C-alpha positions as CSV (number, residue, x, y, z in Angstrom):
1,M,166.4,24.5,59.0
2,E,167.1,27.9,60.6
3,P,165.8,28.4,64.5
4,A,162.7,30.8,64.4
5,D,163.2,34.2,65.1
6,P,162.7,34.9,68.3
7,A,161.0,38.2,67.3
8,Q,158.6,35.9,65.2
9,R,157.8,33.8,68.2
10,G,154.3,34.0,69.0
11,A,153.3,36.0,65.8
12,V,150.2,34.3,64.0
13,R,151.2,32.8,60.9
14,E,148.8,31.5,58.3
15,L,149.0,28.4,56.6
16,R,147.2,27.7,53.2
17,L,145.7,24.4,52.4
18,H,143.8,22.7,49.8
19,L,141.5,19.9,50.3
20,V,140.2,17.7,47.5
21,T,137.1,15.1,47.5
22,W,136.9,12.9,44.5
23,N,134.8,9.5,43.9
24,V,137.1,8.4,41.0
25,G,134.6,5.4,40.0
26,T,137.4,3.2,40.0
27,A,139.2,5.2,37.2
28,S,142.8,6.0,36.5
29,P,144.8,9.1,37.2
30,P,143.8,12.1,34.7
31,P,146.5,13.0,32.4
32,D,146.4,16.6,34.3
33,V,145.4,18.0,37.2
34,T,146.6,21.5,36.9
35,S,143.2,22.9,37.3
36,L,142.5,20.7,40.4
37,L,145.4,21.3,42.6
38,Q,145.4,25.1,41.4
39,L,148.8,24.6,40.3
40,N,148.9,27.7,38.4
41,S,147.0,30.1,41.0
42,L,148.5,33.6,41.1
43,G,148.2,33.6,45.2
44,P,150.5,32.3,47.5
45,T,151.3,28.7,47.2
46,M,149.7,26.3,49.2
47,D,151.4,25.0,52.5
48,M,149.6,21.4,52.6
49,Y,147.5,19.3,49.9
50,V,144.9,17.1,51.8
51,I,143.4,14.4,49.1
52,G,140.5,12.4,49.9
53,L,139.5,9.5,47.5
54,Q,136.8,7.4,46.8
55,E,135.8,4.3,44.8
56,V,139.6,3.9,44.1
57,N,140.1,0.4,42.1
58,S,139.8,-1.9,45.2
59,R,139.5,-5.3,43.6
60,I,141.3,-8.2,45.6
61,T,144.7,-8.2,42.9
62,N,144.9,-4.4,43.1
63,F,144.5,-3.7,47.1
64,L,147.1,-6.9,48.1
65,S,149.2,-4.9,45.6
66,D,148.6,-1.9,46.6
67,L,149.3,-2.7,50.4
68,A,152.8,-3.5,49.3
69,F,153.5,-1.2,47.1
70,D,152.1,2.4,46.6
71,D,149.0,2.5,44.6
72,P,148.4,4.6,41.3
73,W,146.9,7.7,42.7
74,S,149.5,8.0,45.6
75,I,152.2,7.5,43.1
76,F,150.6,9.8,40.6
77,F,150.5,12.8,43.0
78,M,153.8,12.3,44.3
79,T,155.1,12.5,40.8
80,V,153.3,15.8,40.5
81,L,153.8,17.3,43.9
82,S,157.1,16.4,44.7
83,P,159.5,18.7,42.0
84,L,157.1,21.4,43.5
85,G,158.8,20.8,46.7
86,Y,156.5,18.5,48.5
87,I,156.3,15.3,50.2
88,K,153.9,13.0,51.3
89,L,153.4,13.2,54.9
90,S,150.8,10.1,55.1
91,S,148.7,8.1,53.9
92,V,145.5,5.7,54.9
93,R,143.7,3.4,52.7
94,M,140.6,0.6,53.2
95,Q,139.8,-0.7,50.0
96,G,138.4,2.2,48.4
97,L,139.2,4.7,50.4
98,L,142.4,7.0,50.0
99,L,143.4,9.6,52.1
100,L,147.0,11.9,51.0
101,I,148.5,14.0,52.5
102,F,151.2,16.5,51.4
103,V,153.1,19.3,53.0
104,K,156.0,21.5,52.2
105,H,159.4,20.8,53.0
106,I,159.9,23.8,55.9
107,H,157.1,22.7,58.1
108,L,158.1,18.5,58.6
109,P,160.0,19.7,61.8
110,F,156.8,21.1,63.5
111,I,154.5,18.3,62.5
112,R,154.5,15.5,65.3
113,D,152.7,13.1,66.3
114,I,150.9,11.7,63.0
115,H,148.7,8.8,63.6
116,T,146.1,7.0,61.1
117,H,142.6,5.6,61.6
118,Y,139.8,3.6,59.3
119,T,136.6,2.2,60.5
120,R,134.7,0.0,58.5
121,T,130.8,0.7,57.9
122,G,129.6,-1.1,54.8
123,L,127.8,-4.7,55.8
124,Y,127.6,-3.7,59.9
125,G,131.5,-3.1,59.8
126,Y,132.9,-6.2,57.9
127,W,133.7,-4.8,54.8
128,G,135.4,-1.4,54.1
129,N,133.5,-0.1,50.9
130,K,131.9,2.4,53.0
131,G,133.3,4.0,56.2
132,G,136.0,6.8,57.1
133,V,139.9,7.1,56.9
134,T,141.0,9.4,59.2
135,I,145.2,10.9,60.0
136,R,145.8,13.5,62.9
137,M,148.3,15.4,63.7
138,S,149.9,18.3,65.6
139,L,151.2,21.1,63.7
140,Y,153.0,23.8,65.2
141,G,151.3,22.7,68.6
142,H,147.9,22.4,67.3
143,T,146.3,19.3,66.9
144,I,144.2,18.9,63.5
145,C,142.6,16.2,62.5
146,F,141.4,15.3,58.6
147,M,138.5,12.7,57.8
148,N,137.4,11.2,54.3
149,C,134.0,9.3,54.3
150,H,132.3,7.3,52.0
151,L,128.4,7.1,53.2
152,P,125.8,5.2,52.2
153,A,124.2,5.7,49.0
154,H,120.2,6.3,48.0
155,M,117.8,9.2,48.7
156,E,116.2,6.8,51.3
157,N,119.5,6.0,53.6
158,T,119.7,9.6,55.8
159,E,119.2,8.3,58.8
160,Q,122.2,5.5,58.4
161,R,124.3,7.9,56.8
162,L,124.1,10.0,60.1
163,D,124.4,6.8,62.1
164,D,127.3,5.8,60.1
165,F,129.3,9.1,60.5
166,E,128.2,9.0,64.4
167,K,130.2,5.8,65.0
168,I,133.2,7.5,63.2
169,L,133.3,10.3,65.0
170,E,133.7,7.5,67.8
171,M,136.8,6.0,67.2
172,Q,139.3,5.9,69.2
173,F,143.4,6.3,67.8
174,E,145.6,3.9,69.7
175,G,147.7,6.3,72.4
176,E,147.0,7.6,76.0
177,N,147.6,11.2,74.6
178,I,145.5,11.0,71.6
179,P,142.5,13.4,71.9
180,N,139.4,11.9,70.5
181,T,138.0,13.1,67.1
182,L,135.5,15.9,68.8
183,D,138.7,17.1,70.7
184,H,141.1,18.4,68.4
185,D,141.5,22.0,67.8
186,V,140.4,21.8,63.9
187,L,138.6,18.5,62.1
188,F,137.7,18.8,58.7
189,W,135.3,16.1,57.4
190,F,135.0,15.4,53.8
191,G,134.2,12.9,51.1
192,D,131.5,11.0,49.0
193,L,128.7,12.0,52.1
194,N,126.3,10.7,49.8
195,F,123.4,13.4,50.8
196,R,120.6,13.9,48.2
197,I,118.2,17.0,47.3
198,A,115.1,15.5,48.9
199,D,111.4,16.0,48.1
200,Y,111.7,18.1,44.8
201,G,111.2,16.3,41.7
202,I,113.9,15.6,39.0
203,H,112.6,18.2,36.6
204,F,112.7,20.9,38.7
205,V,115.9,20.1,40.2
206,R,117.4,20.0,36.8
207,E,115.6,23.1,35.8
208,S,116.9,25.0,39.1
209,I,120.5,24.0,38.3
210,N,120.1,25.1,34.3
211,N,118.7,29.2,35.7
212,K,121.9,28.7,38.0
213,R,119.2,29.0,41.1
214,Y,121.0,26.3,43.3
215,N,119.4,28.3,46.5
216,L,116.2,27.1,45.7
217,L,117.3,23.3,46.4
218,W,119.9,24.0,49.7
219,E,116.7,23.9,51.9
220,K,116.0,20.2,50.6
221,D,119.9,19.3,50.8
222,Q,119.7,16.3,53.2
223,L,122.6,17.5,55.3
224,N,121.2,21.2,55.4
225,M,118.1,19.5,56.6
226,A,120.1,17.2,59.4
227,K,122.3,20.3,60.5
228,K,119.1,22.0,61.9
229,K,117.9,19.2,64.1
230,E,121.4,17.4,64.9
231,T,123.1,19.1,67.2
232,F,126.4,17.4,66.6
233,L,126.2,18.3,63.0
234,Q,125.2,21.6,64.1
235,E,129.0,22.4,64.6
236,F,130.5,21.6,61.2
237,I,131.0,24.7,59.1
238,E,130.6,24.9,55.1
239,G,130.8,27.1,52.5
240,P,127.9,28.1,50.1
241,L,126.8,25.6,47.4
242,Q,127.6,28.0,44.7
243,F,128.4,25.3,42.2
244,K,126.1,22.9,40.4
245,P,125.6,19.2,42.2
246,T,128.5,17.2,41.8
247,Y,126.5,13.6,41.3
248,K,125.4,12.0,38.9
249,F,127.0,12.6,34.9
250,D,127.6,10.5,32.2
251,L,131.4,9.8,31.7
252,Y,133.7,12.2,30.3
253,S,130.9,15.0,30.2
254,D,129.0,17.7,32.1
255,V,125.8,16.2,31.4
256,Y,123.7,14.3,34.1
257,D,122.8,11.1,34.3
258,T,121.0,9.8,30.8
259,S,120.8,6.2,31.4
260,E,117.6,4.0,32.8
261,K,117.8,4.8,36.4
262,K,118.4,9.2,35.6
263,R,119.4,9.9,39.0
264,K,118.7,13.0,40.2
265,P,121.5,15.4,40.7
266,A,122.8,16.0,43.8
267,W,125.9,17.9,46.0
268,T,127.0,14.1,47.4
269,D,130.7,15.7,47.7
270,R,131.3,18.1,50.2
271,I,134.0,19.6,52.4
272,L,133.0,20.8,56.1
273,W,135.1,22.0,59.2
274,R,134.8,22.3,63.0
275,V,137.0,24.5,65.2
276,K,136.6,23.6,68.7
277,N,137.3,27.0,70.2
278,L,134.5,28.3,68.5
279,C,132.2,25.2,69.9
280,Q,133.2,25.7,73.0
281,H,132.3,29.8,72.9
282,A,129.2,29.1,71.7
283,S,128.4,27.1,74.8
284,K,129.3,30.1,77.1
285,E,128.0,33.7,77.7
286,D,130.9,35.3,78.2
287,E,132.4,37.5,75.2
288,F,135.1,35.3,73.5
289,S,138.3,37.5,73.6
290,E,140.7,37.4,70.3
291,E,143.8,36.7,72.3
292,E,142.7,33.5,73.4
293,Q,141.6,32.2,69.9
294,T,144.9,30.6,68.9
295,I,143.7,29.0,65.7
296,S,140.8,30.1,63.1
297,V,140.0,28.9,59.7
298,T,139.0,30.5,56.7
299,L,137.4,29.2,53.5
300,N,138.7,31.2,50.6
301,N,137.4,29.0,47.9
302,Y,135.1,26.1,47.5
303,I,134.1,24.9,44.2
304,S,133.7,21.6,41.9
305,H,135.5,21.2,38.5
306,M,133.8,20.2,35.7
307,S,136.2,19.7,33.2
308,Y,137.4,16.1,35.1
309,G,135.0,13.2,33.8
310,I,136.6,10.0,34.5
311,S,133.8,9.2,36.8
312,D,130.1,9.9,37.6
313,H,131.4,12.6,40.5
314,K,133.3,15.7,39.7
315,P,135.8,16.6,42.0
316,V,135.0,19.4,44.7
317,T,137.8,21.5,46.8
318,G,137.9,23.7,49.7
319,T,141.0,26.3,49.6
320,F,141.6,27.3,53.6
321,G,143.6,29.8,55.8
322,L,144.7,28.6,58.8
323,E,145.5,31.1,60.9
324,L,147.5,30.0,64.0
325,K,149.4,31.1,66.3
326,P,152.7,28.5,66.8
327,L,153.2,26.8,69.9
328,L,156.3,25.3,68.3
329,S,159.0,27.7,67.3
330,D,162.0,26.0,67.1
331,P,162.8,22.6,65.9
332,L,163.5,19.8,68.2
333,V,166.7,19.3,65.8
334,T,169.0,21.4,64.2
335,L,171.5,19.5,61.5
336,H,173.7,20.9,58.4
337,P,176.6,19.6,56.7
338,E,180.3,20.1,57.4
339,G,182.5,21.1,54.7
340,E,182.5,20.3,51.1
341,W,180.4,17.2,50.3
342,S,181.8,14.6,47.4
343,A,181.9,11.0,46.9
344,E,185.8,11.3,47.2
345,H,185.9,11.1,51.1
346,D,183.3,10.3,53.8
347,V,181.7,13.3,55.1
348,L,180.7,14.4,58.4
349,I,177.0,15.6,59.4
350,S,176.5,18.0,63.0
351,Y,173.5,18.2,64.4
352,S,172.1,19.1,68.3
353,A,168.8,18.4,69.5
354,V,166.9,20.5,72.3
355,P,167.4,19.0,76.3
356,E,164.2,17.9,75.9
357,F,164.4,15.5,72.8
358,P,163.4,11.9,73.5
359,S,166.2,10.5,71.3
360,S,166.4,6.6,70.6
361,A,169.1,4.0,69.4
362,W,167.1,4.1,66.4
363,D,167.1,7.4,65.3
364,W,168.8,8.1,61.7
365,I,169.7,11.0,59.3
366,G,169.1,10.2,55.6
367,L,170.5,12.4,53.1
368,F,167.7,13.1,50.4
369,K,167.3,14.6,47.2
370,V,165.7,18.0,47.4
371,A,162.4,16.7,45.6
372,F,162.1,13.7,47.8
373,R,158.7,11.6,47.6
374,H,158.4,10.3,51.2
375,V,160.3,9.6,53.8
376,N,161.4,6.7,52.9
377,D,162.4,8.0,49.8
378,Y,166.3,8.6,51.2
379,V,169.4,8.3,49.0
380,T,171.5,6.9,52.2
381,Y,171.4,7.1,55.7
382,A,173.2,6.7,59.0
383,W,172.6,5.6,62.4
384,V,172.8,8.8,64.6
385,E,174.7,6.4,67.5
386,D,176.2,4.1,65.3
387,D,177.4,5.8,63.2
388,E,178.7,8.8,65.7
389,I,182.3,10.2,65.8
390,S,182.4,12.7,68.5
391,S,179.9,14.2,71.0
392,N,179.8,17.2,73.4
393,K,177.2,19.0,75.6
394,D,176.2,21.3,72.3
395,S,176.5,19.4,69.2
396,K,177.2,15.7,68.2
397,Q,179.1,14.5,64.8
398,V,177.6,11.4,62.5
399,Y,179.7,10.5,59.2
400,M,178.2,8.8,55.9
401,S,180.8,6.3,54.2
402,A,182.1,7.7,50.8
403,A,181.0,4.9,49.3
404,E,176.8,6.0,49.9
405,I,177.3,9.5,48.6
406,P,176.1,9.7,45.1
407,D,179.0,10.1,42.5
408,M,177.1,12.5,40.1
409,G,176.3,14.9,43.0
410,G,173.2,17.5,42.6
411,E,171.3,19.4,45.4
412,F,170.4,17.5,48.6
413,L,168.8,17.9,52.5
414,L,169.6,16.3,55.5
415,C,166.5,15.0,57.6
416,Y,166.3,13.8,61.0
417,Y,164.1,11.1,61.7
418,S,163.0,10.4,65.2
419,N,161.9,6.7,65.8
420,N,160.0,7.7,68.8
421,L,157.9,10.7,67.5
422,Q,157.8,8.4,64.0
423,S,158.3,11.7,62.2
424,I,161.0,14.3,60.7
425,V,162.2,16.3,63.5
426,G,165.2,18.4,62.0
427,L,165.6,19.5,58.4
428,S,168.9,21.3,56.8
429,Q,169.2,23.9,54.4
430,P,169.5,22.6,50.6
431,F,173.0,22.0,49.9
432,Q,175.3,21.1,47.0
433,I,177.3,17.7,46.7
434,Q,180.2,17.9,44.1
435,P,180.8,15.1,41.5
436,N,183.7,13.1,41.7
437,R,186.0,14.5,40.0
438,T,188.1,10.8,40.2
439,L,185.5,9.3,38.6
440,I,184.9,11.9,35.7
441,E,188.5,12.3,34.8
442,K,188.3,8.1,34.7
443,D,185.2,8.5,32.5
444,L,186.7,11.0,30.1
445,T,190.2,8.9,29.9
446,E,188.5,5.9,28.8
447,E,186.1,7.7,26.3
448,E,189.4,9.3,25.0
449,N,190.9,5.8,24.8
450,S,187.9,4.4,23.0
451,W,187.9,6.9,20.6
452,M,191.6,6.4,20.0
453,Q,191.5,2.9,19.2
454,K,188.7,3.3,16.9
455,P,189.9,3.0,13.2
456,D,190.7,6.2,10.7
457,N,187.8,5.3,8.3
458,L,188.1,8.9,6.7
459,E,190.9,7.8,4.2
460,S,189.5,4.2,3.8
461,H,187.1,4.9,1.0
462,D,187.6,6.8,-2.4
463,E,185.3,9.7,-3.1
464,F,183.6,8.5,-6.3
C-alpha cells in the first residue's frame, strides 16, 4: 500500500456503502444476488457491504456447527464478493441474527478497533431469538457503528419494540476507549424492526398499495408515529418509504399473505442512520460551519427487491455516500516483497512501521491470494520477530521459507496483522510469484518418460 499523497491529506473522500437487511425465514441462500448487491450497477463500485440477516436457520445442530465453521450464508457471500476484491472484515452471530461486513482491500489499513457485540432480548434476555448484533470500528479515524436488530412481532407490541431497542442502545462494548453506541460519529440501525401499520384495515392498506399511494399509510406507520413522540428516535433519519411494504408475502411470489391469518402488510424491514455531529448541532443555536463537519451521510438509494421469494419478507437495501475528511492518511505499516518470488528459494519481505505503532511479538505477515476471503485465509505466514533476519531504524526484513511458497505461482499480496489492534494494518501491492521451474521441468520429464514407455498401438492392429 502506497502512502497517501501529501497533497491529498485532509481532502474529503467519499466511500460508497451498501446495506442489506433481510429476514430470510430459515431459508438457504438464493441462486443469485446480483441485483440485491447491485453488482451490475453502472456507477462506482461499493467500498463496503454491510449485510444484516434475521431468522438465519438457528436450530441447535446448525447453530453449533456454525460456531465452529462459517455458516452457509457467510460462505455464500464470501464466494460472491471475494473474487471482486472484497474480504469479510468482521461478522457476529446470535442464533438467527447475523451481521457481515465486507470491504475492499484498499481500505483495510485504515480500519481499526473492530469490536462486535450482541444483546439478547427474547424471553427476558435469556433467549437470542430477538435482540441486536453490532459491529463497530474506526474508519479513517471516524467511529462507525452498525446495528442489526430483530424486534418483537405483532401489532400490539410497539412499546416492547421501543423498550428493547433502548436496551440494545445501552449495551456497552468492552474496552475503556470504546465509545457508547450513541457516541459514535455515525450509527446505522437496521433489521426486521417489526413495526406495523396501525388503525387502517387490511382492505384500505392493500388498496393503497395497489394504487401505489404509499404516502396514505406513512402517518400510521408505528415507527413514524414513535419518532414524533420519542426523543431518542428523533435523531434517526430514514429515507422515504417509496416501495411496497415488505411483509408478509406468500413464498416465491409478490402476493401478500393468503393464509388464514392474512397478515396486514407492513414496512417491517428498515434502514435508519444517525450522525452524531448533526445531533450536537441540533442542540446548538450557533450556525454549524461546514469546516467543522468532518463526516456526512447521503442516502443515494432506498429500495426493496421484489424478485426474491425465499421467505415471507422482501429484502431492503440502502446505498449511501459517506463523505469524510480522513483523520488517518498513512498506514501504520508499509511492506513489499523483495526481488522475484518463487518456490525455488527462500524469499524476503521488507516492512517499516510508524514510530507510534504498538508492535507485538505475536504480529505476523501473511501471504494471501489476491481474492482472499478473510484474515485467516492465508496461504502461509511469517512471525515478524521469530523470522526477522535484519533490522535498522528505517526498515526490517523477514524471510519466508521456500517450502511454504506455492509451486504453481500466481498473483498474491502481503498483509501485516497486528495482534494488539486485532486487524490488518499494512497491505502490499499485488505481485506475481513465478512458478517453480524445477518442479515444472520434473513434471514434463515424467510425462515424456511415461509417454515413451507406452506400447506403440498404431501397428499392433491390422486395418480391415
